[in-house]
C-alpha positions in Angstrom: 55.9 6.8 -4.6 55.5 10.4 -5.6 53.1 12.6 -3.7 50.0 13.7 -5.6 49.6 17.3 -4.6 46.1 17.6 -5.9 45.1 14.3 -4.2 46.5 15.6 -0.9 44.7 18.9 -1.2 41.5 17.1 -2.1 41.9 14.8 0.9 42.4 17.9 3.2 39.4 19.6 1.7 37.2 16.6 2.4 38.6 16.4 6.0 38.0 20.2 6.5 34.5 19.8 5.1 33.8 16.9 7.5 35.1 18.9 10.4 32.9 21.8 9.3 29.8 19.6 9.1 30.6 18.1 12.5 30.9 21.6 14.0 27.6 22.6 12.5 26.0 19.4 13.8 27.3 20.0 17.3 26.1 23.7 17.2 22.7 22.4 16.1 22.6 19.9 19.0 23.5 22.6 21.5 20.7 24.8 20.1 18.2 21.9 20.4 19.2 21.1 24.0 19.0 24.8 24.8 15.5 25.0 23.3 14.4 21.9 25.1 15.7 23.3 28.4 14.0 26.6 27.7 10.7 24.8 27.1 11.1 23.0 30.4 11.6 26.3 32.2 8.6 27.8 30.4 6.4 24.9 31.4 7.6 25.1 35.0 7.0 28.8 35.0 3.4 28.3 33.6 2.7 25.6 36.2 3.9 27.8 39.0 1.7 30.7 38.0 
C-alpha cells in the first residue's frame, strides 16, 4: 500500500490543529480559574475591610 503524502500531511495538520485548540482551551481554563481565585481574594479583601 503506497503512502499518500498529502493524506499524511493533512492528517498531521489536523493533529497539530487539535493540539493547538487543546492548548488554547487549557490556557483559557487557567485564565478562568485565575480570575475566579482573584475574585475570591477580592471578596475576602472587601469583607475584611
